[in-house]
N, CA, C and O atoms as a Tinker XYZ file with bonds, in Angstrom:
   328  protein
     1  N    -26.934000  -30.306000   -2.874000    73     2
     2  CA   -27.143000  -30.372000   -4.309000    64     1     3
     3  C    -26.948000  -31.801000   -4.802000    63     2     4     5
     4  O    -27.713000  -32.280000   -5.639000    81     3
     5  N    -25.935000  -32.478000   -4.290000    73     3     6
     6  CA   -25.695000  -33.840000   -4.730000    64     5     7
     7  C    -26.862000  -34.756000   -4.377000    63     6     8     9
     8  O    -27.136000  -35.726000   -5.084000    81     7
     9  N    -27.553000  -34.440000   -3.270000    73     7    10
    10  CA   -28.736000  -35.212000   -2.905000    64     9    11
    11  C    -29.782000  -35.100000   -4.006000    63    10    12    13
    12  O    -30.459000  -36.075000   -4.332000    81    11
    13  N    -29.908000  -33.908000   -4.575000    73    11    14
    14  CA   -30.864000  -33.691000   -5.659000    64    13    15
    15  C    -30.556000  -34.599000   -6.841000    63    14    16    17
    16  O    -31.460000  -35.198000   -7.423000    81    15
    17  N    -29.267000  -34.699000   -7.196000    73    15    18
    18  CA   -28.887000  -35.552000   -8.312000    64    17    19
    19  C    -29.139000  -37.017000   -7.994000    63    18    20    21
    20  O    -29.598000  -37.769000   -8.854000    81    19
    21  N    -28.843000  -37.425000   -6.774000    73    19    22
    22  CA   -29.102000  -38.800000   -6.374000    64    21    23
    23  C    -30.592000  -39.082000   -6.362000    63    22    24    25
    24  O    -31.017000  -40.180000   -6.722000    81    23
    25  N    -31.398000  -38.099000   -5.952000    73    23    26
    26  CA   -32.847000  -38.275000   -5.962000    64    25    27
    27  C    -33.356000  -38.484000   -7.379000    63    26    28    29
    28  O    -34.273000  -39.277000   -7.593000    81    27
    29  N    -32.784000  -37.796000   -8.338000    73    27    30
    30  CA   -33.172000  -37.966000   -9.735000    64    29    31
    31  C    -32.843000  -39.376000  -10.204000    63    30    32    33
    32  O    -33.663000  -40.026000  -10.853000    81    31
    33  N    -31.662000  -39.842000   -9.882000    73    31    34
    34  CA   -31.288000  -41.218000  -10.246000    64    33    35
    35  C    -32.199000  -42.221000   -9.572000    63    34    36    37
    36  O    -32.629000  -43.191000  -10.196000    81    35
    37  N    -32.494000  -41.998000   -8.315000    73    35    38
    38  CA   -33.380000  -42.903000   -7.569000    64    37    39
    39  C    -34.780000  -42.887000   -8.180000    63    38    40    41
    40  O    -35.419000  -43.934000   -8.293000    81    39
    41  N    -35.257000  -41.715000   -8.571000    73    39    42
    42  CA   -36.573000  -41.616000   -9.202000    64    41    43
    43  C    -36.620000  -42.441000  -10.481000    63    42    44    45
    44  O    -37.614000  -43.117000  -10.748000    81    43
    45  N    -35.559000  -42.392000  -11.267000    73    43    46
    46  CA   -35.507000  -43.185000  -12.495000    64    45    47
    47  C    -35.576000  -44.677000  -12.197000    63    46    48    49
    48  O    -36.267000  -45.423000  -12.890000    81    47
    49  N    -34.866000  -45.104000  -11.178000    73    47    50
    50  CA   -34.880000  -46.519000  -10.792000    64    49    51
    51  C    -36.285000  -46.927000  -10.360000    63    50    52    53
    52  O    -36.789000  -47.971000  -10.774000    81    51
    53  N    -36.910000  -46.104000   -9.530000    73    51    54
    54  CA   -38.254000  -46.422000   -9.041000    64    53    55
    55  C    -39.283000  -46.420000  -10.170000    63    54    56    57
    56  O    -40.169000  -47.273000  -10.211000    81    55
    57  N    -39.161000  -45.465000  -11.076000    73    55    58
    58  CA   -40.083000  -45.434000  -12.212000    64    57    59
    59  C    -39.923000  -46.665000  -13.100000    63    58    60    61
    60  O    -40.910000  -47.222000  -13.581000    81    59
    61  N    -38.691000  -47.082000  -13.311000    73    59    62
    62  CA   -38.428000  -48.279000  -14.117000    64    61    63
    63  C    -39.026000  -49.513000  -13.452000    63    62    64    65
    64  O    -39.648000  -50.344000  -14.114000    81    63
    65  N    -38.836000  -49.627000  -12.140000    73    63    66
    66  CA   -39.407000  -50.761000  -11.403000    64    65    67
    67  C    -40.926000  -50.760000  -11.502000    63    66    68    69
    68  O    -41.538000  -51.811000  -11.690000    81    67
    69  N    -41.530000  -49.593000  -11.376000    73    67    70
    70  CA   -42.980000  -49.478000  -11.460000    64    69    71
    71  C    -43.471000  -49.844000  -12.860000    63    70    72    73
    72  O    -44.479000  -50.534000  -13.009000    81    71
    73  N    -42.763000  -49.384000  -13.874000    73    71    74
    74  CA   -43.151000  -49.696000  -15.258000    64    73    75
    75  C    -43.175000  -51.200000  -15.520000    63    74    76    77
    76  O    -44.030000  -51.695000  -16.255000    81    75
    77  N    -42.252000  -51.909000  -14.928000    73    75    78
    78  CA   -42.193000  -53.360000  -15.119000    64    77    79
    79  C    -43.441000  -54.053000  -14.576000    63    78    80    81
    80  O    -43.796000  -55.143000  -15.026000    81    79
    81  N    -44.100000  -53.423000  -13.615000    73    79    82
    82  CA   -45.301000  -53.997000  -13.008000    64    81    83
    83  C    -46.564000  -53.698000  -13.809000    63    82    84    85
    84  O    -47.605000  -54.312000  -13.578000    81    83
    85  N    -46.477000  -52.767000  -14.737000    73    83    86
    86  CA   -47.645000  -52.375000  -15.534000    64    85    87
    87  C    -47.759000  -53.291000  -16.750000    63    86    88    89
    88  O    -47.089000  -53.087000  -17.762000    81    87
    89  N    -48.606000  -54.287000  -16.635000    73    87    90
    90  CA   -48.732000  -55.287000  -17.704000    64    89    91
    91  C    -50.125000  -55.342000  -18.334000    63    90    92    93
    92  O    -50.278000  -55.806000  -19.464000    81    91
    93  N    -51.121000  -54.878000  -17.618000    73    91    94
    94  CA   -52.494000  -54.937000  -18.110000    64    93    95
    95  C    -52.675000  -53.957000  -19.268000    63    94    96    97
    96  O    -52.029000  -52.910000  -19.310000    81    95
    97  N    -53.555000  -54.303000  -20.203000    73    95    98
    98  CA   -53.794000  -53.403000  -21.345000    64    97    99
    99  C    -54.211000  -51.992000  -20.922000    63    98   100   101
   100  O    -53.797000  -51.010000  -21.537000    81    99
   101  N    -55.025000  -51.893000  -19.880000    73    99   102
   102  CA   -55.491000  -50.570000  -19.437000    64   101   103
   103  C    -54.389000  -49.763000  -18.749000    63   102   104   105
   104  O    -54.568000  -48.571000  -18.502000    81   103
   105  N    -53.268000  -50.386000  -18.441000    73   103   106
   106  CA   -52.142000  -49.695000  -17.805000    64   105   107
   107  C    -51.094000  -49.213000  -18.808000    63   106   108   109
   108  O    -50.137000  -48.538000  -18.429000    81   107
   109  N    -51.267000  -49.549000  -20.057000    73   107   110
   110  CA   -50.246000  -49.231000  -21.053000    64   109   111
   111  C    -50.117000  -47.738000  -21.328000    63   110   112   113
   112  O    -49.029000  -47.249000  -21.631000    81   111
   113  N    -51.227000  -47.016000  -21.223000    73   111   114
   114  CA   -51.146000  -45.566000  -21.423000    64   113   115
   115  C    -50.332000  -44.927000  -20.296000    63   114   116   117
   116  O    -49.525000  -44.031000  -20.546000    81   115
   117  N    -50.537000  -45.380000  -19.065000    73   115   118
   118  CA   -49.761000  -44.894000  -17.935000    64   117   119
   119  C    -48.283000  -45.251000  -18.114000    63   118   120   121
   120  O    -47.398000  -44.433000  -17.858000    81   119
   121  N    -48.036000  -46.467000  -18.550000    73   119   122
   122  CA   -46.660000  -46.916000  -18.772000    64   121   123
   123  C    -45.964000  -46.029000  -19.811000    63   122   124   125
   124  O    -44.803000  -45.657000  -19.647000    81   123
   125  N    -46.683000  -45.704000  -20.867000    73   123   126
   126  CA   -46.131000  -44.848000  -21.918000    64   125   127
   127  C    -45.810000  -43.454000  -21.364000    63   126   128   129
   128  O    -44.770000  -42.880000  -21.687000    81   127
   129  N    -46.695000  -42.919000  -20.538000    73   127   130
   130  CA   -46.470000  -41.595000  -19.946000    64   129   131
   131  C    -45.262000  -41.611000  -19.013000    63   130   132   133
   132  O    -44.463000  -40.674000  -19.009000    81   131
   133  N    -45.132000  -42.672000  -18.228000    73   131   134
   134  CA   -43.999000  -42.781000  -17.310000    64   133   135
   135  C    -42.701000  -42.882000  -18.095000    63   134   136   137
   136  O    -41.703000  -42.265000  -17.722000    81   135
   137  N    -42.703000  -43.645000  -19.166000    73   135   138
   138  CA   -41.502000  -43.766000  -19.996000    64   137   139
   139  C    -41.128000  -42.416000  -20.612000    63   138   140   141
   140  O    -39.947000  -42.118000  -20.788000    81   139
   141  N    -42.124000  -41.612000  -20.935000    73   139   142
   142  CA   -41.861000  -40.275000  -21.482000    64   141   143
   143  C    -41.178000  -39.402000  -20.420000    63   142   144   145
   144  O    -40.224000  -38.685000  -20.722000    81   143
   145  N    -41.667000  -39.467000  -19.188000    73   143   146
   146  CA   -41.046000  -38.718000  -18.090000    64   145   147
   147  C    -39.609000  -39.190000  -17.886000    63   146   148   149
   148  O    -38.708000  -38.376000  -17.686000    81   147
   149  N    -39.401000  -40.485000  -17.935000    73   147   150
   150  CA   -38.057000  -41.033000  -17.778000    64   149   151
   151  C    -37.132000  -40.510000  -18.872000    63   150   152   153
   152  O    -35.973000  -40.185000  -18.617000    81   151
   153  N    -37.651000  -40.436000  -20.077000    73   151   154
   154  CA   -36.869000  -39.902000  -21.190000    64   153   155
   155  C    -36.484000  -38.448000  -20.956000    63   154   156   157
   156  O    -35.379000  -38.025000  -21.297000    81   155
   157  N    -37.401000  -37.693000  -20.374000    73   155   158
   158  CA   -37.112000  -36.292000  -20.068000    64   157   159
   159  C    -36.014000  -36.206000  -19.025000    63   158   160   161
   160  O    -35.081000  -35.415000  -19.167000    81   159
   161  N    -36.117000  -37.023000  -17.964000    73   159   162
   162  CA   -35.091000  -37.025000  -16.919000    64   161   163
   163  C    -33.714000  -37.351000  -17.487000    63   162   164   165
   164  O    -32.704000  -36.836000  -17.009000    81   163
   165  N    -33.676000  -38.204000  -18.505000    73   163   166
   166  CA   -32.403000  -38.626000  -19.092000    64   165   167
   167  C    -31.911000  -37.676000  -20.188000    63   166   168   169
   168  O    -30.778000  -37.799000  -20.655000    81   167
   169  N    -32.754000  -36.741000  -20.593000    73   167   170
   170  CA   -32.414000  -35.871000  -21.725000    64   169   171
   171  C    -31.280000  -34.914000  -21.395000    63   170   172   173
   172  O    -31.046000  -34.572000  -20.236000    81   171
   173  N    -30.588000  -34.494000  -22.435000    73   171   174
   174  CA   -29.482000  -33.554000  -22.261000    64   173   175
   175  C    -29.991000  -32.201000  -21.764000    63   174   176   177
   176  O    -29.287000  -31.521000  -21.017000    81   175
   177  N    -31.193000  -31.802000  -22.161000    73   175   178
   178  CA   -31.758000  -30.535000  -21.697000    64   177   179
   179  C    -31.993000  -30.589000  -20.188000    63   178   180   181
   180  O    -31.619000  -29.661000  -19.472000    81   179
   181  N    -32.604000  -31.658000  -19.705000    73   179   182
   182  CA   -32.857000  -31.796000  -18.269000    64   181   183
   183  C    -31.547000  -31.820000  -17.499000    63   182   184   185
   184  O    -31.427000  -31.186000  -16.450000    81   183
   185  N    -30.570000  -32.547000  -18.012000    73   183   186
   186  CA   -29.270000  -32.618000  -17.352000    64   185   187
   187  C    -28.593000  -31.245000  -17.322000    63   186   188   189
   188  O    -27.934000  -30.894000  -16.344000    81   187
   189  N    -28.758000  -30.477000  -18.394000    73   187   190
   190  CA   -28.196000  -29.126000  -18.432000    64   189   191
   191  C    -28.873000  -28.230000  -17.394000    63   190   192   193
   192  O    -28.211000  -27.428000  -16.736000    81   191
   193  N    -30.183000  -28.368000  -17.249000    73   191   194
   194  CA   -30.898000  -27.593000  -16.234000    64   193   195
   195  C    -30.428000  -27.966000  -14.836000    63   194   196   197
   196  O    -30.260000  -27.090000  -13.988000    81   195
   197  N    -30.216000  -29.242000  -14.588000    73   195   198
   198  CA   -29.687000  -29.666000  -13.298000    64   197   199
   199  C    -28.316000  -29.053000  -13.057000    63   198   200   201
   200  O    -28.005000  -28.625000  -11.945000    81   199
   201  N    -27.506000  -29.013000  -14.094000    73   199   202
   202  CA   -26.188000  -28.399000  -13.981000    64   201   203
   203  C    -26.296000  -26.923000  -13.645000    63   202   204   205
   204  O    -25.506000  -26.407000  -12.854000    81   203
   205  N    -27.268000  -26.236000  -14.239000    73   203   206
   206  CA   -27.492000  -24.820000  -13.953000    64   205   207
   207  C    -27.906000  -24.631000  -12.504000    63   206   208   209
   208  O    -27.429000  -23.718000  -11.831000    81   207
   209  N    -28.796000  -25.496000  -12.022000    73   207   210
   210  CA   -29.222000  -25.420000  -10.624000    64   209   211
   211  C    -28.040000  -25.658000   -9.691000    63   210   212   213
   212  O    -27.909000  -25.008000   -8.653000    81   211
   213  N    -27.188000  -26.593000  -10.075000    73   211   214
   214  CA   -26.020000  -26.897000   -9.244000    64   213   215
   215  C    -25.105000  -25.682000   -9.142000    63   214   216   217
   216  O    -24.601000  -25.362000   -8.066000    81   215
   217  N    -24.896000  -25.009000  -10.273000    73   215   218
   218  CA   -24.043000  -23.811000  -10.262000    64   217   219
   219  C    -24.635000  -22.736000   -9.367000    63   218   220   221
   220  O    -23.921000  -22.123000   -8.573000    81   219
   221  N    -25.945000  -22.500000   -9.491000    73   219   222
   222  CA   -26.588000  -21.470000   -8.675000    64   221   223
   223  C    -26.538000  -21.844000   -7.194000    63   222   224   225
   224  O    -26.285000  -20.992000   -6.344000    81   223
   225  N    -26.778000  -23.103000   -6.893000    73   223   226
   226  CA   -26.758000  -23.541000   -5.497000    64   225   227
   227  C    -25.359000  -23.411000   -4.911000    63   226   228   229
   228  O    -25.193000  -23.006000   -3.761000    81   227
   229  N    -24.363000  -23.756000   -5.706000    73   227   230
   230  CA   -22.981000  -23.637000   -5.247000    64   229   231
   231  C    -22.636000  -22.173000   -4.986000    63   230   232   233
   232  O    -21.957000  -21.852000   -4.010000    81   231
   233  N    -23.100000  -21.306000   -5.848000    73   231   234
   234  CA   -22.847000  -19.871000   -5.696000    64   233   235
   235  C    -23.465000  -19.344000   -4.398000    63   234   236   237
   236  O    -22.939000  -18.416000   -3.783000    81   235
   237  N    -24.591000  -19.949000   -3.990000    73   235   238
   238  CA   -25.280000  -19.531000   -2.775000    64   237   239
   239  C    -24.858000  -20.346000   -1.560000    63   238   240   241
   240  O    -25.348000  -20.108000   -0.456000    81   239
   241  N    -23.963000  -21.294000   -1.747000    73   239   242
   242  CA   -23.523000  -22.127000   -0.640000    64   241   243
   243  C    -24.572000  -23.124000   -0.202000    63   242   244   245
   244  O    -24.536000  -23.605000    0.931000    81   243
   245  N    -25.499000  -23.438000   -1.075000    73   243   246
   246  CA   -26.573000  -24.372000   -0.750000    64   245   247
   247  C    -26.036000  -25.792000   -0.803000    63   246   248   249
   248  O    -25.399000  -26.187000   -1.779000    81   247
   249  N    -26.296000  -26.556000    0.251000    73   247   250
   250  CA   -25.818000  -27.937000    0.288000    64   249   251
   251  C    -26.946000  -28.943000    0.303000    63   250   252   253
   252  O    -26.703000  -30.145000    0.197000    81   251
   253  N    -28.160000  -28.483000    0.430000    73   251   254
   254  CA   -29.303000  -29.393000    0.511000    64   253   255
   255  C    -30.317000  -29.025000   -0.548000    63   254   256   257
   256  O    -30.538000  -27.843000   -0.814000    81   255
   257  N    -30.941000  -30.026000   -1.159000    73   255   258
   258  CA   -31.934000  -29.750000   -2.187000    64   257   259
   259  C    -33.171000  -29.090000   -1.613000    63   258   260   261
   260  O    -33.934000  -28.484000   -2.366000    81   259
   261  N    -33.409000  -29.183000   -0.281000    73   259   262
   262  CA   -34.587000  -28.555000    0.306000    64   261   263
   263  C    -34.480000  -27.041000    0.282000    63   262   264   265
   264  O    -35.506000  -26.362000    0.223000    81   263
   265  N    -33.271000  -26.487000    0.327000    73   263   266
   266  CA   -33.113000  -25.041000    0.289000    64   265   267
   267  C    -32.793000  -24.535000   -1.116000    63   266   268   269
   268  O    -32.648000  -23.330000   -1.324000    81   267
   269  N    -32.686000  -25.431000   -2.062000    73   267   270
   270  CA   -32.363000  -25.048000   -3.431000    64   269   271
   271  C    -33.399000  -24.107000   -4.036000    63   270   272   273
   272  O    -33.005000  -23.096000   -4.618000    81   271
   273  N    -34.711000  -24.380000   -3.933000    73   271   274
   274  CA   -35.673000  -23.450000   -4.536000    64   273   275
   275  C    -35.563000  -22.032000   -3.990000    63   274   276   277
   276  O    -35.700000  -21.070000   -4.747000    81   275
   277  N    -35.316000  -21.886000   -2.690000    73   275   278
   278  CA   -35.181000  -20.550000   -2.114000    64   277   279
   279  C    -33.951000  -19.847000   -2.679000    63   278   280   281
   280  O    -33.998000  -18.658000   -2.994000    81   279
   281  N    -32.861000  -20.579000   -2.803000    73   279   282
   282  CA   -31.640000  -19.985000   -3.349000    64   281   283
   283  C    -31.854000  -19.561000   -4.789000    63   282   284   285
   284  O    -31.398000  -18.492000   -5.196000    81   283
   285  N    -32.535000  -20.374000   -5.554000    73   283   286
   286  CA   -32.778000  -20.038000   -6.954000    64   285   287
   287  C    -33.729000  -18.861000   -7.073000    63   286   288   289
   288  O    -33.531000  -17.980000   -7.910000    81   287
   289  N    -34.767000  -18.844000   -6.235000    73   287   290
   290  CA   -35.721000  -17.743000   -6.289000    64   289   291
   291  C    -35.036000  -16.427000   -5.936000    63   290   292   293
   292  O    -35.278000  -15.409000   -6.585000    81   291
   293  N    -34.196000  -16.440000   -4.925000    73   291   294
   294  CA   -33.480000  -15.212000   -4.557000    64   293   295
   295  C    -32.539000  -14.771000   -5.661000    63   294   296   297
   296  O    -32.403000  -13.578000   -5.931000    81   295
   297  N    -31.896000  -15.726000   -6.295000    73   295   298
   298  CA   -30.998000  -15.388000   -7.389000    64   297   299
   299  C    -31.777000  -14.768000   -8.541000    63   298   300   301
   300  O    -31.365000  -13.750000   -9.097000    81   299
   301  N    -32.895000  -15.377000   -8.897000    73   299   302
   302  CA   -33.689000  -14.898000  -10.016000    64   301   303
   303  C    -34.413000  -13.595000   -9.706000    63   302   304   305
   304  O    -34.615000  -12.770000  -10.597000    81   303
   305  N    -34.806000  -13.406000   -8.450000    73   303   306
   306  CA   -35.545000  -12.207000   -8.072000    64   305   307
   307  C    -34.648000  -11.091000   -7.555000    63   306   308   309
   308  O    -35.106000   -9.972000   -7.323000    81   307
   309  N    -33.364000  -11.404000   -7.376000    73   307   310
   310  CA   -32.428000  -10.397000   -6.905000    64   309   311
   311  C    -32.587000  -10.067000   -5.439000    63   310   312   313
   312  O    -32.488000   -8.900000   -5.060000    81   311
   313  N    -32.832000  -11.066000   -4.597000    73   311   314
   314  CA   -32.982000  -10.843000   -3.159000    64   313   315
   315  C    -31.702000  -10.237000   -2.599000    63   314   316   317
   316  O    -30.609000  -10.447000   -3.125000    81   315
   317  N    -31.863000   -9.496000   -1.542000    73   315   318
   318  CA   -30.716000   -8.876000   -0.878000    64   317   319
   319  C    -29.862000   -9.932000   -0.205000    63   318   320   321
   320  O    -30.379000  -10.871000    0.401000    81   319
   321  N    -28.592000   -9.778000   -0.311000    73   319   322
   322  CA   -27.661000  -10.703000    0.323000    64   321   323
   323  C    -27.326000  -10.193000    1.704000    63   322   324   325
   324  O    -27.348000   -8.984000    1.936000    81   323
   325  N    -27.011000  -11.103000    2.644000    73   323   326
   326  CA   -26.617000  -10.694000    4.001000    64   325   327
   327  C    -25.291000   -9.992000    3.973000    63   326   328
   328  O    -24.793000   -9.573000    5.018000    81   327
C-alpha cells in the first residue's frame, strides 16, 4: 500500500517536470490538462480515497499495490474469504 502512495508522489513529480518542458503555444492546452490532474491528485477528496483504499488493503493484508484492486473488488463484491 505504501508503494501506491509513493507512486502517487512520484507521479506528481514527473508530471511537474513534464509541465516545465511544455513551452510552445500548442502545448498549453496539454499543460493545463496536466495541471488539472495534478490538482486532483493533491485534492482532499483524492487523498481521502487513498486513505479508504489503504484501510481496505490493510484489512485484507495487502502489502503491494499490484494486488490492491483484487482486494478491493473482493471487498466490494463480497468474495468468499479463505
